mmCIF file of the N, C-alpha and C atoms, coordinates in Angstrom:
data_MODEL
# 
_entry.id   MODEL 
# 
loop_
_atom_site.group_PDB 
_atom_site.id 
_atom_site.type_symbol 
_atom_site.label_atom_id 
_atom_site.label_alt_id 
_atom_site.label_comp_id 
_atom_site.label_asym_id 
_atom_site.label_entity_id 
_atom_site.label_seq_id 
_atom_site.pdbx_PDB_ins_code 
_atom_site.Cartn_x 
_atom_site.Cartn_y 
_atom_site.Cartn_z 
_atom_site.occupancy 
_atom_site.B_iso_or_equiv 
_atom_site.pdbx_formal_charge 
_atom_site.auth_seq_id 
_atom_site.auth_comp_id 
_atom_site.auth_asym_id 
_atom_site.auth_atom_id 
_atom_site.pdbx_PDB_model_num 
ATOM 1   N N  . MET A 1 1  ? 124.815 113.106 124.796 1.00 0.00 ? 1  MET A N  1 
ATOM 2   C CA . MET A 1 1  ? 123.386 112.768 123.563 1.00 0.00 ? 1  MET A CA 1 
ATOM 3   C C  . MET A 1 1  ? 123.743 111.310 122.736 1.00 0.00 ? 1  MET A C  1 
ATOM 4   N N  . ARG A 1 2  ? 122.110 111.032 123.036 1.00 0.00 ? 2  ARG A N  1 
ATOM 5   C CA . ARG A 1 2  ? 122.124 109.590 122.445 1.00 0.00 ? 2  ARG A CA 1 
ATOM 6   C C  . ARG A 1 2  ? 121.899 109.522 120.505 1.00 0.00 ? 2  ARG A C  1 
ATOM 7   N N  . ALA A 1 3  ? 122.157 108.444 120.392 1.00 0.00 ? 3  ALA A N  1 
ATOM 8   C CA . ALA A 1 3  ? 122.280 108.165 118.812 1.00 0.00 ? 3  ALA A CA 1 
ATOM 9   C C  . ALA A 1 3  ? 120.734 107.937 118.646 1.00 0.00 ? 3  ALA A C  1 
ATOM 10  N N  . ALA A 1 4  ? 120.633 108.406 117.181 1.00 0.00 ? 4  ALA A N  1 
ATOM 11  C CA . ALA A 1 4  ? 119.382 108.602 116.791 1.00 0.00 ? 4  ALA A CA 1 
ATOM 12  C C  . ALA A 1 4  ? 118.576 107.007 116.626 1.00 0.00 ? 4  ALA A C  1 
ATOM 13  N N  . LEU A 1 5  ? 117.548 106.810 117.325 1.00 0.00 ? 5  LEU A N  1 
ATOM 14  C CA . LEU A 1 5  ? 116.827 105.402 116.825 1.00 0.00 ? 5  LEU A CA 1 
ATOM 15  C C  . LEU A 1 5  ? 115.658 105.843 115.427 1.00 0.00 ? 5  LEU A C  1 
ATOM 16  N N  . LEU A 1 6  ? 116.240 104.716 114.921 1.00 0.00 ? 6  LEU A N  1 
ATOM 17  C CA . LEU A 1 6  ? 115.016 104.980 113.495 1.00 0.00 ? 6  LEU A CA 1 
ATOM 18  C C  . LEU A 1 6  ? 115.430 103.811 112.687 1.00 0.00 ? 6  LEU A C  1 
ATOM 19  N N  . PRO A 1 7  ? 113.574 103.512 112.909 1.00 0.00 ? 7  PRO A N  1 
ATOM 20  C CA . PRO A 1 7  ? 113.445 102.352 112.496 1.00 0.00 ? 7  PRO A CA 1 
ATOM 21  C C  . PRO A 1 7  ? 113.490 102.015 110.914 1.00 0.00 ? 7  PRO A C  1 
ATOM 22  N N  . LEU A 1 8  ? 113.994 100.896 110.832 1.00 0.00 ? 8  LEU A N  1 
ATOM 23  C CA . LEU A 1 8  ? 114.602 100.536 109.358 1.00 0.00 ? 8  LEU A CA 1 
ATOM 24  C C  . LEU A 1 8  ? 113.960 99.081  108.946 1.00 0.00 ? 8  LEU A C  1 
ATOM 25  N N  . GLY A 1 9  ? 113.336 99.059  107.542 1.00 0.00 ? 9  GLY A N  1 
ATOM 26  C CA . GLY A 1 9  ? 113.491 97.533  107.210 1.00 0.00 ? 9  GLY A CA 1 
ATOM 27  C C  . GLY A 1 9  ? 113.831 97.365  106.120 1.00 0.00 ? 9  GLY A C  1 
ATOM 28  N N  . LEU A 1 10 ? 114.589 95.980  105.982 1.00 0.00 ? 10 LEU A N  1 
ATOM 29  C CA . LEU A 1 10 ? 115.333 96.000  105.127 1.00 0.00 ? 10 LEU A CA 1 
ATOM 30  C C  . LEU A 1 10 ? 114.710 94.425  104.373 1.00 0.00 ? 10 LEU A C  1 
ATOM 31  N N  . ASP A 1 11 ? 114.907 94.508  102.966 1.00 0.00 ? 11 ASP A N  1 
ATOM 32  C CA . ASP A 1 11 ? 114.356 93.403  102.168 1.00 0.00 ? 11 ASP A CA 1 
ATOM 33  C C  . ASP A 1 11 ? 115.685 93.283  101.287 1.00 0.00 ? 11 ASP A C  1 
ATOM 34  N N  . ILE A 1 12 ? 115.996 92.002  101.551 1.00 0.00 ? 12 ILE A N  1 
ATOM 35  C CA . ILE A 1 12 ? 117.359 91.838  100.338 1.00 0.00 ? 12 ILE A CA 1 
ATOM 36  C C  . ILE A 1 12 ? 117.496 90.903  99.618  1.00 0.00 ? 12 ILE A C  1 
ATOM 37  N N  . SER A 1 13 ? 117.844 91.189  98.283  1.00 0.00 ? 13 SER A N  1 
ATOM 38  C CA . SER A 1 13 ? 117.915 89.942  97.297  1.00 0.00 ? 13 SER A CA 1 
ATOM 39  C C  . SER A 1 13 ? 119.213 89.966  96.864  1.00 0.00 ? 13 SER A C  1 
ATOM 40  N N  . LYS A 1 14 ? 119.805 89.104  96.267  1.00 0.00 ? 14 LYS A N  1 
ATOM 41  C CA . LYS A 1 14 ? 120.748 88.875  95.251  1.00 0.00 ? 14 LYS A CA 1 
ATOM 42  C C  . LYS A 1 14 ? 121.266 89.842  94.791  1.00 0.00 ? 14 LYS A C  1 
ATOM 43  N N  . THR A 1 15 ? 120.888 90.516  94.233  1.00 0.00 ? 15 THR A N  1 
ATOM 44  C CA . THR A 1 15 ? 121.323 91.817  93.507  1.00 0.00 ? 15 THR A CA 1 
ATOM 45  C C  . THR A 1 15 ? 120.407 93.221  94.173  1.00 0.00 ? 15 THR A C  1 
ATOM 46  N N  . ALA A 1 16 ? 119.892 93.799  94.883  1.00 0.00 ? 16 ALA A N  1 
ATOM 47  C CA . ALA A 1 16 ? 119.133 94.561  96.025  1.00 0.00 ? 16 ALA A CA 1 
ATOM 48  C C  . ALA A 1 16 ? 119.362 94.428  97.097  1.00 0.00 ? 16 ALA A C  1 
ATOM 49  N N  . VAL A 1 17 ? 119.157 95.538  97.561  1.00 0.00 ? 17 VAL A N  1 
ATOM 50  C CA . VAL A 1 17 ? 118.728 95.788  99.071  1.00 0.00 ? 17 VAL A CA 1 
ATOM 51  C C  . VAL A 1 17 ? 117.501 96.862  98.958  1.00 0.00 ? 17 VAL A C  1 
ATOM 52  N N  . HIS A 1 18 ? 116.270 96.771  99.791  1.00 0.00 ? 18 HIS A N  1 
ATOM 53  C CA . HIS A 1 18 ? 115.496 97.268  99.939  1.00 0.00 ? 18 HIS A CA 1 
ATOM 54  C C  . HIS A 1 18 ? 114.823 97.752  100.748 1.00 0.00 ? 18 HIS A C  1 
ATOM 55  N N  . VAL A 1 19 ? 115.473 99.094  101.239 1.00 0.00 ? 19 VAL A N  1 
ATOM 56  C CA . VAL A 1 19 ? 115.066 99.891  102.439 1.00 0.00 ? 19 VAL A CA 1 
ATOM 57  C C  . VAL A 1 19 ? 113.874 100.767 102.901 1.00 0.00 ? 19 VAL A C  1 
ATOM 58  N N  . ALA A 1 20 ? 113.311 100.274 103.764 1.00 0.00 ? 20 ALA A N  1 
ATOM 59  C CA . ALA A 1 20 ? 111.732 101.447 104.023 1.00 0.00 ? 20 ALA A CA 1 
ATOM 60  C C  . ALA A 1 20 ? 112.597 102.105 105.244 1.00 0.00 ? 20 ALA A C  1 
ATOM 61  N N  . ARG A 1 21 ? 112.219 102.873 105.706 1.00 0.00 ? 21 ARG A N  1 
ATOM 62  C CA . ARG A 1 21 ? 112.843 103.941 106.961 1.00 0.00 ? 21 ARG A CA 1 
ATOM 63  C C  . ARG A 1 21 ? 111.597 104.700 107.080 1.00 0.00 ? 21 ARG A C  1 
ATOM 64  N N  . LEU A 1 22 ? 110.647 104.505 108.471 1.00 0.00 ? 22 LEU A N  1 
ATOM 65  C CA . LEU A 1 22 ? 110.054 104.967 109.253 1.00 0.00 ? 22 LEU A CA 1 
ATOM 66  C C  . LEU A 1 22 ? 109.830 106.247 109.401 1.00 0.00 ? 22 LEU A C  1 
ATOM 67  N N  . LYS A 1 23 ? 109.253 106.947 108.852 1.00 0.00 ? 23 LYS A N  1 
ATOM 68  C CA . LYS A 1 23 ? 109.327 108.567 109.431 1.00 0.00 ? 23 LYS A CA 1 
ATOM 69  C C  . LYS A 1 23 ? 108.063 108.780 110.073 1.00 0.00 ? 23 LYS A C  1 
ATOM 70  N N  . ARG A 1 24 ? 107.912 110.560 110.268 1.00 0.00 ? 24 ARG A N  1 
ATOM 71  C CA . ARG A 1 24 ? 106.883 110.770 111.161 1.00 0.00 ? 24 ARG A CA 1 
ATOM 72  C C  . ARG A 1 24 ? 105.612 110.484 110.582 1.00 0.00 ? 24 ARG A C  1 
ATOM 73  N N  . ALA A 1 25 ? 104.261 110.246 111.122 1.00 0.00 ? 25 ALA A N  1 
ATOM 74  C CA . ALA A 1 25 ? 103.286 109.888 111.129 1.00 0.00 ? 25 ALA A CA 1 
ATOM 75  C C  . ALA A 1 25 ? 103.171 108.856 110.508 1.00 0.00 ? 25 ALA A C  1 
ATOM 76  N N  . HIS A 1 26 ? 103.760 107.507 110.895 1.00 0.00 ? 26 HIS A N  1 
ATOM 77  C CA . HIS A 1 26 ? 104.154 106.173 110.313 1.00 0.00 ? 26 HIS A CA 1 
ATOM 78  C C  . HIS A 1 26 ? 104.452 106.135 108.667 1.00 0.00 ? 26 HIS A C  1 
ATOM 79  N N  . ARG A 1 27 ? 104.995 106.995 108.180 1.00 0.00 ? 27 ARG A N  1 
ATOM 80  C CA . ARG A 1 27 ? 104.735 107.232 106.692 1.00 0.00 ? 27 ARG A CA 1 
ATOM 81  C C  . ARG A 1 27 ? 106.239 106.712 106.525 1.00 0.00 ? 27 ARG A C  1 
ATOM 82  N N  . SER A 1 28 ? 106.457 106.096 105.095 1.00 0.00 ? 28 SER A N  1 
ATOM 83  C CA . SER A 1 28 ? 107.703 105.126 105.025 1.00 0.00 ? 28 SER A CA 1 
ATOM 84  C C  . SER A 1 28 ? 108.656 105.622 103.683 1.00 0.00 ? 28 SER A C  1 
ATOM 85  N N  . LYS A 1 29 ? 109.839 105.877 103.847 1.00 0.00 ? 29 LYS A N  1 
ATOM 86  C CA . LYS A 1 29 ? 110.484 106.075 102.758 1.00 0.00 ? 29 LYS A CA 1 
ATOM 87  C C  . LYS A 1 29 ? 111.077 104.862 102.128 1.00 0.00 ? 29 LYS A C  1 
ATOM 88  N N  . TYR A 1 30 ? 110.898 104.360 101.033 1.00 0.00 ? 30 TYR A N  1 
ATOM 89  C CA . TYR A 1 30 ? 111.367 103.526 100.274 1.00 0.00 ? 30 TYR A CA 1 
ATOM 90  C C  . TYR A 1 30 ? 112.374 103.990 99.292  1.00 0.00 ? 30 TYR A C  1 
ATOM 91  N N  . GLU A 1 31 ? 113.371 103.168 99.779  1.00 0.00 ? 31 GLU A N  1 
ATOM 92  C CA . GLU A 1 31 ? 114.629 103.435 98.776  1.00 0.00 ? 31 GLU A CA 1 
ATOM 93  C C  . GLU A 1 31 ? 115.339 102.020 98.267  1.00 0.00 ? 31 GLU A C  1 
ATOM 94  N N  . PRO A 1 32 ? 115.740 102.235 96.481  1.00 0.00 ? 32 PRO A N  1 
ATOM 95  C CA . PRO A 1 32 ? 116.279 100.708 96.670  1.00 0.00 ? 32 PRO A CA 1 
ATOM 96  C C  . PRO A 1 32 ? 117.726 101.018 96.684  1.00 0.00 ? 32 PRO A C  1 
ATOM 97  N N  . PHE A 1 33 ? 118.810 100.049 97.119  1.00 0.00 ? 33 PHE A N  1 
ATOM 98  C CA . PHE A 1 33 ? 120.474 100.060 96.851  1.00 0.00 ? 33 PHE A CA 1 
ATOM 99  C C  . PHE A 1 33 ? 120.827 98.706  96.001  1.00 0.00 ? 33 PHE A C  1 
ATOM 100 N N  . THR A 1 34 ? 122.072 98.929  95.384  1.00 0.00 ? 34 THR A N  1 
ATOM 101 C CA . THR A 1 34 ? 122.308 97.341  94.877  1.00 0.00 ? 34 THR A CA 1 
ATOM 102 C C  . THR A 1 34 ? 123.565 97.078  95.928  1.00 0.00 ? 34 THR A C  1 
ATOM 103 N N  . ASN A 1 35 ? 122.928 95.499  96.299  1.00 0.00 ? 35 ASN A N  1 
ATOM 104 C CA . ASN A 1 35 ? 123.803 94.847  97.069  1.00 0.00 ? 35 ASN A CA 1 
ATOM 105 C C  . ASN A 1 35 ? 125.098 94.085  97.030  1.00 0.00 ? 35 ASN A C  1 
ATOM 106 N N  . ASP A 1 36 ? 125.951 95.213  96.771  1.00 0.00 ? 36 ASP A N  1 
ATOM 107 C CA . ASP A 1 36 ? 127.281 95.099  96.501  1.00 0.00 ? 36 ASP A CA 1 
ATOM 108 C C  . ASP A 1 36 ? 128.193 96.588  97.178  1.00 0.00 ? 36 ASP A C  1 
ATOM 109 N N  . SER A 1 37 ? 129.102 96.712  97.178  1.00 0.00 ? 37 SER A N  1 
ATOM 110 C CA . SER A 1 37 ? 129.818 97.628  97.608  1.00 0.00 ? 37 SER A CA 1 
ATOM 111 C C  . SER A 1 37 ? 129.199 98.813  97.133  1.00 0.00 ? 37 SER A C  1 
ATOM 112 N N  . GLU A 1 38 ? 129.011 99.441  95.907  1.00 0.00 ? 38 GLU A N  1 
ATOM 113 C CA . GLU A 1 38 ? 128.593 100.005 95.300  1.00 0.00 ? 38 GLU A CA 1 
ATOM 114 C C  . GLU A 1 38 ? 127.650 100.806 95.612  1.00 0.00 ? 38 GLU A C  1 
ATOM 115 N N  . GLY A 1 39 ? 126.522 100.227 96.413  1.00 0.00 ? 39 GLY A N  1 
ATOM 116 C CA . GLY A 1 39 ? 125.499 100.522 97.004  1.00 0.00 ? 39 GLY A CA 1 
ATOM 117 C C  . GLY A 1 39 ? 125.633 100.492 98.267  1.00 0.00 ? 39 GLY A C  1 
ATOM 118 N N  . PHE A 1 40 ? 126.168 99.556  98.666  1.00 0.00 ? 40 PHE A N  1 
ATOM 119 C CA . PHE A 1 40 ? 126.687 100.114 100.301 1.00 0.00 ? 40 PHE A CA 1 
ATOM 120 C C  . PHE A 1 40 ? 126.863 101.594 101.089 1.00 0.00 ? 40 PHE A C  1 
ATOM 121 N N  . ARG A 1 41 ? 127.602 102.083 99.709  1.00 0.00 ? 41 ARG A N  1 
ATOM 122 C CA . ARG A 1 41 ? 128.033 103.380 100.834 1.00 0.00 ? 41 ARG A CA 1 
ATOM 123 C C  . ARG A 1 41 ? 126.836 104.441 100.073 1.00 0.00 ? 41 ARG A C  1 
ATOM 124 N N  . PRO A 1 42 ? 126.484 104.745 98.796  1.00 0.00 ? 42 PRO A N  1 
ATOM 125 C CA . PRO A 1 42 ? 125.199 105.618 99.143  1.00 0.00 ? 42 PRO A CA 1 
ATOM 126 C C  . PRO A 1 42 ? 123.925 105.037 100.437 1.00 0.00 ? 42 PRO A C  1 
ATOM 127 N N  . LEU A 1 43 ? 123.989 103.884 100.899 1.00 0.00 ? 43 LEU A N  1 
ATOM 128 C CA . LEU A 1 43 ? 122.905 103.412 101.700 1.00 0.00 ? 43 LEU A CA 1 
ATOM 129 C C  . LEU A 1 43 ? 123.830 103.901 103.256 1.00 0.00 ? 43 LEU A C  1 
ATOM 130 N N  . SER A 1 44 ? 125.055 103.956 103.322 1.00 0.00 ? 44 SER A N  1 
ATOM 131 C CA . SER A 1 44 ? 125.675 104.352 104.828 1.00 0.00 ? 44 SER A CA 1 
ATOM 132 C C  . SER A 1 44 ? 125.306 105.909 104.784 1.00 0.00 ? 44 SER A C  1 
ATOM 133 N N  . GLN A 1 45 ? 125.620 106.500 103.350 1.00 0.00 ? 45 GLN A N  1 
ATOM 134 C CA . GLN A 1 45 ? 125.526 108.109 103.506 1.00 0.00 ? 45 GLN A CA 1 
ATOM 135 C C  . GLN A 1 45 ? 123.827 108.387 103.943 1.00 0.00 ? 45 GLN A C  1 
ATOM 136 N N  . CYS A 1 46 ? 122.852 108.049 103.340 1.00 0.00 ? 46 CYS A N  1 
ATOM 137 C CA . CYS A 1 46 ? 121.823 108.209 103.370 1.00 0.00 ? 46 CYS A CA 1 
ATOM 138 C C  . CYS A 1 46 ? 121.472 107.717 104.755 1.00 0.00 ? 46 CYS A C  1 
ATOM 139 N N  . LEU A 1 47 ? 121.935 106.926 105.942 1.00 0.00 ? 47 LEU A N  1 
ATOM 140 C CA . LEU A 1 47 ? 121.700 106.668 107.096 1.00 0.00 ? 47 LEU A CA 1 
ATOM 141 C C  . LEU A 1 47 ? 122.508 108.011 107.872 1.00 0.00 ? 47 LEU A C  1 
ATOM 142 N N  . ALA A 1 48 ? 123.846 108.144 107.779 1.00 0.00 ? 48 ALA A N  1 
ATOM 143 C CA . ALA A 1 48 ? 124.091 109.403 108.378 1.00 0.00 ? 48 ALA A CA 1 
ATOM 144 C C  . ALA A 1 48 ? 123.551 110.498 108.177 1.00 0.00 ? 48 ALA A C  1 
ATOM 145 N N  . THR A 1 49 ? 122.631 110.999 107.006 1.00 0.00 ? 49 THR A N  1 
ATOM 146 C CA . THR A 1 49 ? 122.110 111.876 107.349 1.00 0.00 ? 49 THR A CA 1 
ATOM 147 C C  . THR A 1 49 ? 120.906 112.595 107.906 1.00 0.00 ? 49 THR A C  1 
ATOM 148 N N  . GLN A 1 50 ? 120.699 110.785 108.311 1.00 0.00 ? 50 GLN A N  1 
ATOM 149 C CA . GLN A 1 50 ? 119.633 110.947 109.367 1.00 0.00 ? 50 GLN A CA 1 
ATOM 150 C C  . GLN A 1 50 ? 120.298 110.925 110.797 1.00 0.00 ? 50 GLN A C  1 
ATOM 151 N N  . GLY A 1 51 ? 121.189 110.911 111.252 1.00 0.00 ? 51 GLY A N  1 
ATOM 152 C CA . GLY A 1 51 ? 121.978 110.943 112.139 1.00 0.00 ? 51 GLY A CA 1 
ATOM 153 C C  . GLY A 1 51 ? 122.382 109.713 113.121 1.00 0.00 ? 51 GLY A C  1 
ATOM 154 N N  . VAL A 1 52 ? 122.002 108.189 112.037 1.00 0.00 ? 52 VAL A N  1 
ATOM 155 C CA . VAL A 1 52 ? 121.957 107.393 112.288 1.00 0.00 ? 52 VAL A CA 1 
ATOM 156 C C  . VAL A 1 52 ? 123.723 106.587 112.574 1.00 0.00 ? 52 VAL A C  1 
ATOM 157 N N  . GLN A 1 53 ? 124.321 106.472 113.367 1.00 0.00 ? 53 GLN A N  1 
ATOM 158 C CA . GLN A 1 53 ? 125.750 106.046 113.575 1.00 0.00 ? 53 GLN A CA 1 
ATOM 159 C C  . GLN A 1 53 ? 126.341 104.727 113.381 1.00 0.00 ? 53 GLN A C  1 
ATOM 160 N N  . ARG A 1 54 ? 125.034 103.799 114.056 1.00 0.00 ? 54 ARG A N  1 
ATOM 161 C CA . ARG A 1 54 ? 125.044 102.365 113.985 1.00 0.00 ? 54 ARG A CA 1 
ATOM 162 C C  . ARG A 1 54 ? 123.554 101.702 113.756 1.00 0.00 ? 54 ARG A C  1 
ATOM 163 N N  . VAL A 1 55 ? 123.833 100.727 113.714 1.00 0.00 ? 55 VAL A N  1 
ATOM 164 C CA . VAL A 1 55 ? 122.596 99.497  112.826 1.00 0.00 ? 55 VAL A CA 1 
ATOM 165 C C  . VAL A 1 55 ? 123.188 98.205  113.285 1.00 0.00 ? 55 VAL A C  1 
ATOM 166 N N  . TYR A 1 56 ? 121.980 98.348  113.978 1.00 0.00 ? 56 TYR A N  1 
ATOM 167 C CA . TYR A 1 56 ? 121.815 96.661  114.643 1.00 0.00 ? 56 TYR A CA 1 
ATOM 168 C C  . TYR A 1 56 ? 120.617 95.810  113.934 1.00 0.00 ? 56 TYR A C  1 
ATOM 169 N N  . ALA A 1 57 ? 120.828 95.180  112.857 1.00 0.00 ? 57 ALA A N  1 
ATOM 170 C CA . ALA A 1 57 ? 119.477 94.349  112.138 1.00 0.00 ? 57 ALA A CA 1 
ATOM 171 C C  . ALA A 1 57 ? 119.553 92.976  112.416 1.00 0.00 ? 57 ALA A C  1 
ATOM 172 N N  . CYS A 1 58 ? 118.682 92.382  112.236 1.00 0.00 ? 58 CYS A N  1 
ATOM 173 C CA . CYS A 1 58 ? 118.647 90.712  112.125 1.00 0.00 ? 58 CYS A CA 1 
ATOM 174 C C  . CYS A 1 58 ? 118.228 90.162  110.620 1.00 0.00 ? 58 CYS A C  1 
ATOM 175 N N  . LEU A 1 59 ? 119.014 89.757  110.077 1.00 0.00 ? 59 LEU A N  1 
ATOM 176 C CA . LEU A 1 59 ? 118.933 89.256  108.946 1.00 0.00 ? 59 LEU A CA 1 
ATOM 177 C C  . LEU A 1 59 ? 118.496 87.747  108.921 1.00 0.00 ? 59 LEU A C  1 
ATOM 178 N N  . GLU A 1 60 ? 117.143 87.302  108.325 1.00 0.00 ? 60 GLU A N  1 
ATOM 179 C CA . GLU A 1 60 ? 116.329 86.139  107.883 1.00 0.00 ? 60 GLU A CA 1 
ATOM 180 C C  . GLU A 1 60 ? 117.548 85.428  107.111 1.00 0.00 ? 60 GLU A C  1 
ATOM 181 N N  . ALA A 1 61 ? 117.761 83.783  107.829 1.00 0.00 ? 61 ALA A N  1 
ATOM 182 C CA . ALA A 1 61 ? 118.527 82.794  107.701 1.00 0.00 ? 61 ALA A CA 1 
ATOM 183 C C  . ALA A 1 61 ? 118.642 82.106  106.315 1.00 0.00 ? 61 ALA A C  1 
ATOM 184 N N  . THR A 1 62 ? 117.613 83.011  105.588 1.00 0.00 ? 62 THR A N  1 
ATOM 185 C CA . THR A 1 62 ? 117.211 81.487  104.586 1.00 0.00 ? 62 THR A CA 1 
ATOM 186 C C  . THR A 1 62 ? 117.995 82.002  103.496 1.00 0.00 ? 62 THR A C  1 
ATOM 187 N N  . SER A 1 63 ? 119.140 82.533  102.867 1.00 0.00 ? 63 SER A N  1 
ATOM 188 C CA . SER A 1 63 ? 120.153 82.960  102.208 1.00 0.00 ? 63 SER A CA 1 
ATOM 189 C C  . SER A 1 63 ? 121.068 83.300  102.540 1.00 0.00 ? 63 SER A C  1 
ATOM 190 N N  . LEU A 1 64 ? 121.930 83.637  101.624 1.00 0.00 ? 64 LEU A N  1 
ATOM 191 C CA . LEU A 1 64 ? 123.670 84.050  101.772 1.00 0.00 ? 64 LEU A CA 1 
ATOM 192 C C  . LEU A 1 64 ? 123.207 85.554  101.654 1.00 0.00 ? 64 LEU A C  1 
ATOM 193 N N  . ASP A 1 65 ? 122.085 86.149  100.680 1.00 0.00 ? 65 ASP A N  1 
ATOM 194 C CA . ASP A 1 65 ? 122.242 87.450  100.037 1.00 0.00 ? 65 ASP A CA 1 
ATOM 195 C C  . ASP A 1 65 ? 122.579 88.339  101.088 1.00 0.00 ? 65 ASP A C  1 
ATOM 196 N N  . GLY A 1 66 ? 122.174 88.641  102.422 1.00 0.00 ? 66 GLY A N  1 
ATOM 197 C CA . GLY A 1 66 ? 122.522 89.696  103.483 1.00 0.00 ? 66 GLY A CA 1 
ATOM 198 C C  . GLY A 1 66 ? 123.759 89.502  103.738 1.00 0.00 ? 66 GLY A C  1 
ATOM 199 N N  . HIS A 1 67 ? 124.564 88.510  103.576 1.00 0.00 ? 67 HIS A N  1 
ATOM 200 C CA . HIS A 1 67 ? 126.095 88.663  104.078 1.00 0.00 ? 67 HIS A CA 1 
ATOM 201 C C  . HIS A 1 67 ? 127.078 89.332  104.118 1.00 0.00 ? 67 HIS A C  1 
ATOM 202 N N  . ALA A 1 68 ? 126.894 89.917  102.223 1.00 0.00 ? 68 ALA A N  1 
ATOM 203 C CA . ALA A 1 68 ? 128.010 90.867  102.340 1.00 0.00 ? 68 ALA A CA 1 
ATOM 204 C C  . ALA A 1 68 ? 127.573 92.385  103.186 1.00 0.00 ? 68 ALA A C  1 
ATOM 205 N N  . LEU A 1 69 ? 126.455 92.679  103.163 1.00 0.00 ? 69 LEU A N  1 
ATOM 206 C CA . LEU A 1 69 ? 125.808 94.086  103.631 1.00 0.00 ? 69 LEU A CA 1 
ATOM 207 C C  . LEU A 1 69 ? 126.712 93.484  104.917 1.00 0.00 ? 69 LEU A C  1 
ATOM 208 N N  . ALA A 1 70 ? 125.858 92.577  105.918 1.00 0.00 ? 70 ALA A N  1 
ATOM 209 C CA . ALA A 1 70 ? 126.073 92.515  107.239 1.00 0.00 ? 70 ALA A CA 1 
ATOM 210 C C  . ALA A 1 70 ? 127.992 92.406  107.767 1.00 0.00 ? 70 ALA A C  1 
ATOM 211 N N  . LEU A 1 71 ? 128.566 91.960  106.931 1.00 0.00 ? 71 LEU A N  1 
ATOM 212 C CA . LEU A 1 71 ? 129.953 92.539  107.038 1.00 0.00 ? 71 LEU A CA 1 
ATOM 213 C C  . LEU A 1 71 ? 130.806 93.656  106.795 1.00 0.00 ? 71 LEU A C  1 
ATOM 214 N N  . ASN A 1 72 ? 130.158 93.992  105.954 1.00 0.00 ? 72 ASN A N  1 
ATOM 215 C CA . ASN A 1 72 ? 130.332 95.682  105.525 1.00 0.00 ? 72 ASN A CA 1 
ATOM 216 C C  . ASN A 1 72 ? 130.525 96.767  106.279 1.00 0.00 ? 72 ASN A C  1 
ATOM 217 N N  . ARG A 1 73 ? 131.820 96.965  106.899 1.00 0.00 ? 73 ARG A N  1 
ATOM 218 C CA . ARG A 1 73 ? 132.058 97.394  107.814 1.00 0.00 ? 73 ARG A CA 1 
ATOM 219 C C  . ARG A 1 73 ? 131.724 99.352  107.326 1.00 0.00 ? 73 ARG A C  1 
ATOM 220 N N  . GLN A 1 74 ? 131.756 99.624  106.741 1.00 0.00 ? 74 GLN A N  1 
ATOM 221 C CA . GLN A 1 74 ? 131.529 101.255 106.404 1.00 0.00 ? 74 GLN A CA 1 
ATOM 222 C C  . GLN A 1 74 ? 129.789 100.723 106.124 1.00 0.00 ? 74 GLN A C  1 
ATOM 223 N N  . SER A 1 75 ? 128.817 99.770  106.278 1.00 0.00 ? 75 SER A N  1 
ATOM 224 C CA . SER A 1 75 ? 127.707 100.494 106.105 1.00 0.00 ? 75 SER A CA 1 
ATOM 225 C C  . SER A 1 75 ? 126.627 99.746  107.562 1.00 0.00 ? 75 SER A C  1 
# 
């Protein structure tokens, strides 16, 4: 069984992670999460309900705002 591939856009700031998930017919669903462990849990749960088991992401290297998310093992 192949893992689901879900196009995902992340905009990470010091306080928030804004997520855009591409859905059918090129429509996006936008959801904000806090940029801390309290926000990473619901983000992980949201992705799990979509059948996503693993995320490969590239982060812009202009600040350290995305490091906590990148290092969080539950996300």
